C-alpha positions as CSV (number, residue, x, y, z in Angstrom):
1,M,10.2,-9.2,20.7
2,K,9.2,-6.6,18.4
3,S,7.3,-7.8,15.1
4,I,7.6,-7.1,11.4
5,L,5.4,-7.3,8.4
6,G,6.5,-7.3,4.7
7,I,5.0,-6.7,1.5
8,G,6.4,-7.9,-1.9
9,N,6.2,-10.1,-4.9
10,A,5.5,-13.7,-3.9
11,L,7.9,-15.5,-6.3
12,T,9.3,-19.0,-6.3
13,D,12.9,-19.3,-7.4
14,I,13.4,-22.3,-9.6
15,L,17.1,-23.1,-9.8
16,A,18.3,-25.2,-12.6
17,V,22.0,-26.1,-13.3
18,L,22.5,-26.4,-17.1
19,P,25.4,-28.4,-18.8
20,D,25.8,-25.6,-21.5
21,D,24.0,-22.7,-22.9
22,E,21.7,-24.6,-25.4
23,F,18.6,-24.3,-23.3
24,L,19.2,-20.4,-22.9
25,Q,19.5,-20.1,-26.7
26,K,16.5,-22.1,-27.3
27,Y,14.3,-19.5,-25.2
28,H,16.4,-16.5,-26.5
29,L,17.8,-15.7,-23.0
30,P,21.1,-13.8,-23.2
31,K,23.6,-15.3,-20.7
32,G,23.9,-13.4,-17.6
33,S,20.7,-11.2,-18.2
34,M,17.4,-10.9,-16.4
35,Q,14.4,-11.1,-18.8
36,H,10.7,-10.8,-18.2
37,V,8.7,-13.4,-19.8
38,D,4.9,-13.7,-20.4
39,M,2.8,-16.6,-18.9
40,E,3.0,-18.8,-22.0
41,T,6.7,-18.6,-22.2
42,G,7.0,-18.9,-18.4
43,D,4.8,-22.0,-18.4
44,K,6.7,-23.6,-21.3
45,I,10.1,-23.2,-19.7
46,W,9.1,-24.5,-16.4
47,S,7.4,-27.6,-17.9
48,T,10.5,-28.2,-20.0
49,L,12.8,-27.8,-17.0
50,K,10.7,-30.3,-14.9
51,K,10.9,-32.9,-17.7
52,E,14.5,-32.5,-19.0
53,V,16.7,-30.9,-16.4
54,G,15.7,-31.2,-12.9
55,V,15.2,-28.3,-10.6
56,R,15.3,-27.0,-7.1
57,Y,12.4,-24.9,-5.8
58,V,13.0,-22.2,-3.1
59,A,10.4,-19.5,-2.0
60,G,12.0,-16.2,-3.0
61,G,11.1,-12.6,-3.6
62,S,13.1,-9.7,-2.0
63,A,10.8,-8.8,1.0
64,A,9.9,-12.4,1.4
65,N,13.6,-13.4,1.8
66,T,13.9,-10.7,4.4
67,I,10.8,-11.7,6.4
68,T,11.8,-15.3,6.4
69,C,15.2,-14.4,7.9
70,T,13.5,-12.2,10.6
71,A,11.3,-15.1,11.5
72,I,14.3,-17.3,11.9
73,F,15.8,-14.8,14.2
74,G,12.7,-15.1,16.2
75,M,10.8,-11.9,15.3
76,P,7.0,-12.6,14.8
77,S,6.9,-12.0,11.0
78,G,4.1,-11.5,8.6
79,F,4.0,-11.3,4.8
80,I,1.5,-9.9,2.3
81,G,1.6,-11.1,-1.3
82,K,-0.5,-12.7,-4.0
83,I,-0.1,-16.2,-5.5
84,G,-2.1,-18.3,-8.0
85,D,-4.1,-21.4,-7.1
86,D,-1.5,-23.8,-8.2
87,E,1.5,-26.1,-7.3
88,L,4.0,-23.1,-7.1
89,G,1.5,-21.0,-4.9
90,H,1.1,-23.8,-2.4
91,L,4.9,-24.4,-2.3
92,F,5.4,-20.7,-1.5
93,K,2.9,-20.8,1.2
94,S,4.2,-23.9,2.8
95,D,7.7,-22.7,2.6
96,Q,6.9,-19.5,4.5
97,E,4.8,-21.4,7.1
98,Q,7.6,-23.8,7.8
99,Y,9.6,-20.8,8.9
100,G,6.8,-19.5,11.1
101,V,5.8,-16.6,8.9
102,N,2.3,-15.4,9.4
103,T,1.4,-15.3,5.6
104,R,-1.5,-13.4,4.2
105,L,-1.4,-14.7,0.7
106,L,-4.2,-13.6,-1.4
107,K,-5.3,-15.6,-4.5
108,G,-5.0,-14.0,-8.0
109,K,-6.3,-15.3,-11.4
110,N,-3.0,-15.8,-13.1
111,S,-0.3,-18.5,-12.4
112,S,2.0,-17.8,-9.4
113,G,5.1,-15.8,-10.0
114,R,8.4,-17.4,-10.4
115,S,11.9,-16.5,-11.1
116,M,13.7,-19.2,-13.1
117,V,17.5,-19.0,-12.3
118,F,19.7,-20.9,-14.9
119,I,23.3,-21.6,-13.5
120,T,25.8,-22.2,-16.4
121,G,29.6,-22.6,-16.9
122,A,32.5,-23.1,-14.6
123,N,31.8,-19.7,-13.0
124,A,28.3,-20.5,-12.2
125,E,27.1,-17.5,-14.2
126,R,23.3,-16.8,-13.5
127,T,20.6,-16.0,-16.1
128,F,17.0,-15.1,-14.9
129,A,13.6,-15.6,-16.7
130,V,11.0,-14.0,-14.5
131,Y,7.3,-14.4,-14.7
132,L,5.6,-12.1,-12.2
133,G,2.1,-13.7,-12.7
134,A,-0.2,-13.3,-9.8
135,A,2.2,-11.4,-7.9
136,L,1.5,-8.3,-10.2
137,E,-2.2,-8.5,-9.4
138,L,-1.8,-7.2,-5.8
139,V,-3.9,-3.9,-5.7
140,P,-4.6,-1.1,-3.1
141,E,-8.1,-2.5,-2.6
142,D,-6.6,-5.8,-1.4
143,L,-5.1,-4.0,1.7
144,K,-7.0,-3.7,5.0
145,P,-6.0,-1.5,8.0
146,E,-6.2,-4.5,10.2
147,Y,-3.3,-6.3,8.3
148,F,-1.0,-3.8,9.8
149,Q,-2.3,-3.7,13.4
150,G,0.1,-5.0,16.0
151,Y,3.2,-4.9,13.9
152,D,6.1,-2.6,14.9
153,Y,8.0,-2.6,11.5
154,F,6.7,-2.6,8.0
155,H,9.2,-3.6,5.2
156,I,8.7,-2.9,1.4
157,E,10.6,-4.2,-1.5
158,G,11.5,-1.6,-4.2
159,Y,10.2,-3.8,-7.0
160,L,6.7,-3.0,-5.9
161,V,7.2,0.7,-6.3
162,Q,6.1,0.5,-10.0
163,N,2.6,-0.1,-8.4
164,Q,2.6,3.4,-6.9
165,E,-1.1,3.5,-5.6
166,L,-0.4,0.0,-3.8
167,I,2.6,1.3,-2.1
168,R,1.0,4.7,-1.2
169,T,-2.0,2.8,0.4
170,A,0.2,0.5,2.3
171,V,2.6,3.1,3.8
172,K,-0.5,5.2,4.9
173,M,-1.9,2.2,6.7
174,A,1.4,1.2,8.2
175,K,2.1,4.8,9.5
176,E,-1.5,4.9,11.1
177,A,-0.7,1.6,12.6
178,G,2.4,3.2,14.2
179,C,4.9,1.0,12.2
180,I,8.6,1.9,11.6
181,I,8.7,1.8,7.8
182,S,11.8,0.5,5.8
183,I,12.3,0.2,2.1
184,D,14.9,-1.8,0.1
185,M,15.5,0.2,-3.2
186,A,15.9,-3.3,-5.0
187,S,17.0,-2.2,-8.4
188,Y,18.6,0.8,-10.0
189,N,16.2,0.8,-13.0
190,V,13.2,0.7,-10.7
191,V,14.5,3.7,-8.9
192,E,15.3,5.4,-12.1
193,S,11.8,5.1,-13.5
194,N,10.0,6.1,-10.2
195,D,12.4,8.7,-9.1
196,A,9.9,11.5,-8.1
197,F,7.5,9.1,-6.5
198,L,10.4,7.3,-4.5
199,H,11.7,10.7,-3.1
200,N,8.0,11.7,-2.2
201,I,7.5,8.3,-0.3
202,V,10.9,8.5,1.5
203,D,10.3,12.1,2.6
204,E,6.8,11.5,3.8
205,Y,6.7,7.9,5.2
206,V,10.0,5.9,5.2
207,D,12.3,5.9,8.4
208,I,15.0,3.4,7.1
209,V,16.3,3.2,3.4
210,F,18.4,0.2,2.2
211,A,20.3,0.8,-1.2
212,N,23.3,-0.5,-2.9
213,E,25.7,1.8,-4.5
214,T,24.2,1.9,-7.9
215,E,20.6,2.4,-6.5
216,A,22.0,5.1,-4.1
217,K,23.7,6.9,-7.1
218,V,20.6,7.0,-9.3
219,F,18.5,8.2,-6.2
220,T,20.8,11.1,-5.3
221,K,23.1,11.6,-8.5
222,K,26.1,11.3,-6.1
223,E,28.8,8.9,-5.4
224,P,28.2,6.3,-2.5
225,R,29.6,8.3,0.4
226,E,27.8,11.5,-0.6
227,A,24.7,9.6,-1.6
228,L,24.6,8.2,2.0
229,D,24.7,11.8,3.3
230,E,22.0,12.9,1.0
231,I,19.5,9.8,1.8
232,A,20.1,10.4,5.4
233,R,18.7,14.0,5.0
234,H,15.5,12.4,3.8
235,C,15.0,9.6,6.5
236,K,16.0,8.7,10.0
237,I,18.5,6.0,8.9
238,A,20.4,5.5,5.6
239,V,22.1,2.4,4.5
240,V,24.3,2.2,1.5
241,K,25.8,-1.3,0.7
242,V,29.0,-1.3,-1.4
243,G,29.1,-5.1,-2.1
244,K,32.2,-7.0,-1.0
245,D,33.7,-3.8,0.3
246,G,31.2,-3.5,3.1
247,S,28.4,-1.0,3.9
248,M,27.9,2.4,5.3
249,V,25.3,3.6,7.8
250,K,24.2,7.0,8.8
251,S,21.6,8.6,11.2
252,G,21.7,12.4,11.8
253,D,25.4,13.2,12.4
254,E,26.3,9.6,13.3
255,Y,28.2,7.7,10.6
256,H,29.8,4.3,10.5
257,F,31.6,2.4,7.9
258,I,31.0,-1.4,8.4
259,E,33.7,-3.8,7.3
260,P,32.4,-6.9,5.3
261,W,32.3,-10.0,7.3
262,P,34.6,-12.8,6.1
263,A,32.9,-15.1,3.6
264,A,33.9,-17.7,0.8
265,T,31.6,-16.1,-1.8
266,I,30.0,-18.3,-4.4
267,D,26.7,-16.7,-5.1
268,A,25.6,-13.0,-4.1
269,T,22.0,-13.6,-4.6
270,G,19.9,-12.7,-1.5
271,A,22.7,-10.8,0.2
272,G,20.9,-7.5,0.3
273,D,17.8,-9.1,1.5
274,T,19.4,-10.9,4.5
275,Y,21.4,-7.8,5.3
276,A,18.1,-5.8,5.9
277,A,16.8,-8.7,8.1
278,G,20.0,-8.7,10.3
279,F,19.8,-4.8,10.4
280,L,16.2,-4.7,11.3
281,Y,16.4,-7.5,13.9
282,A,19.3,-5.7,15.7
283,H,17.3,-2.5,15.5
284,S,14.4,-4.1,17.0
285,L,16.6,-5.1,20.0
286,G,17.7,-1.4,20.4
287,M,21.2,-2.1,19.3
288,P,23.6,0.9,18.4
289,L,23.6,1.9,14.7
290,K,27.2,0.3,14.2
291,V,26.0,-3.1,15.6
292,C,22.9,-3.2,13.4
293,G,25.2,-2.7,10.3
294,E,27.5,-5.4,11.7
295,I,24.6,-7.9,12.2
296,G,23.4,-7.3,8.7
297,S,27.0,-7.9,7.5
298,I,27.3,-11.3,9.4
299,I,24.1,-12.7,8.1
300,A,24.9,-11.5,4.5
301,A,28.3,-13.2,4.7
302,K,26.5,-16.4,5.3
303,V,24.1,-16.4,2.2
304,V,26.9,-15.5,-0.3
305,E,28.4,-18.9,0.7
306,V,25.5,-20.9,-0.6
307,I,23.7,-21.1,-3.9
308,G,20.3,-19.5,-3.7
309,T,18.8,-17.4,-0.9
310,K,18.4,-20.0,1.8
311,I,21.1,-20.3,4.5
312,D,21.8,-23.9,5.6
313,I,21.4,-25.0,9.3
314,P,25.2,-25.0,10.2
315,R,25.7,-21.5,8.8
316,W,22.6,-20.3,10.6
317,R,24.1,-21.7,13.8
318,A,27.4,-19.9,13.3
319,A,25.6,-16.7,12.4
320,K,23.5,-16.8,15.6
321,Q,26.5,-17.5,17.7
322,E,28.5,-14.6,16.3
323,I,25.5,-12.4,16.7
324,R,25.0,-13.4,20.3
325,E,28.6,-12.5,21.1
326,L,28.3,-9.2,19.3
327,I,25.2,-8.3,21.2
328,A,26.6,-9.3,24.5
329,Q,29.6,-7.0,24.0
330,N,27.3,-4.1,23.4
331,Q,24.7,-4.5,26.3
């Protein structure tokens, strides 16, 4: 089985269901928004939540979510990130280890990063307060060529692109180690503010690009279908996800539209991360391009049926069965 290494922000998702908007108003968090907060505010919110509301902890972060899923699929999987020497850092590490991820979690000076997710109202609207903390302290000097040795794939989350020297160092080391390099664009505003750098990295180093329709549009200045063609001119495989309408994949002249897998959607968080995991797993097995997209779609359909980014055991069983059947049909 081929192996995969990921690099990203080591964040713990702290999920809290709130009875009303009072807590959000207290901390000036506009409903439905994603706000970055400083250490003092981040620590204050977390300590209040623990005392007053009750919370659920789930190790998160885009690349970490992808790598956890590839580990569950059975791929030898590793992750590079930075945590604080604190409760949340230990939680993140033990969560990855329980899924069999070979973690290389360096210690930072600040508290561990966290994404506090507040679920409110009858339609379960989500509001985010994100404190990146120690995750932001990962620097080029932290990376060593041996971290990349023995891995077949290297997966980057787009949120790290703001640390351009870190990414440039990482992709050079990964390429020298012979890795197939993939990137998930992660956020349209990250793409917007790092446009020239991203184009350069994709042209020089990246083999597989994952983008949703807004990220693809910002990256290429084109609508999704034409954006796919444009991205595919710069890398070996382009994937553009169009939410509940499915996804499109292209390599050279080969193009496929992938129907969405049926799902009773309650929360779309983590759908893109798990899609990437399914796609890369199928690619590592040498599956045809269309099947890679379909396996990504199957697993993404399972995560949208749960709150948060962790798929439960019955859904994992169902997904693995559906994937086995699909692989068997294509061998």
